[in-house]
N, C-alpha and C positions, 0 to 999 in steps of 0.2 A: 465479444471480448477481443478488442483490437490487439494486435501484436505489432509493435513498432521498434525501430532501432534507436537507441539513445545516441544522439549525435556526438556527445562528449566522450563516451566510453566505447561505442561500437557494439555494445551488448544489446540483445533483444530484451524488451520489457513487455509485460502484460498490464492491461488496464481494465478496470471495471467501474461502471457507474452504479451507485446504490442510492436509493431514495428511502427516506424515513420521514413520514409526514410531509412537511413542506421543505425539509432539508435534503439537499443533494450532495452526495459524497463521491469523489473520484478516488479510487483505490488503485494503486499501481505498485508493482515490484520493480526495484531499481538496484543497480550495482552501487555498492557503497565503498569501493576501493579508494576513492578520493576524499572520503569523509574523515576528517581528523578524529581520532578516538573511536572509530567505528567498532561496534560490538560484534559484527558479523560481516561477511563479504557482500550480502544483499539485505535489503530491508523493504518493508511495505511503507508507502506513504499514503496516509489517509487525509484527504484534503476537502474542506468545504469552503463556503464563502469566507468564513472568518477564522477557521481553525486548520492547522496543519500538524499532523502527528506522524512521527517516525516510529515504526514498530520493528523491533529487532528479532523477537521470537514469535513466529507465526507458523501455522500448519503448511506443509508442502502443498496440500490440496486446496489452498485458499481460493483459487479460481472456481472450484466446484462447490464451495460452501453456499448455503442459502444466504440471502441478503441479511436476514436476522443474525445468523451466526457470524458472518463477516463483520457486521457492525459491532458484535460483541468482541471480536478480535481487536478492532480499532479502539474500543473503549477500555480494553485491558491496560492500556498505557496510563490510564488515570488512577488505577488502583495500586 
């Protein structure tokens, strides 16, 4: 689970790669201070080859979730 600094905001971010079948998702937590109409100070970005989802409400322990549970969090944005 890499930890890196977001060059735009100077805040540290966490990132995880999750695979489901042949699909690969990059999930990262980012600072949302510069996002117009942001619903929270931080959000998760779930990104695959063709899809990007911004998740505003997610568990604090998202890094420790199983791959299956983390993918469920990303899919919540569709319901």
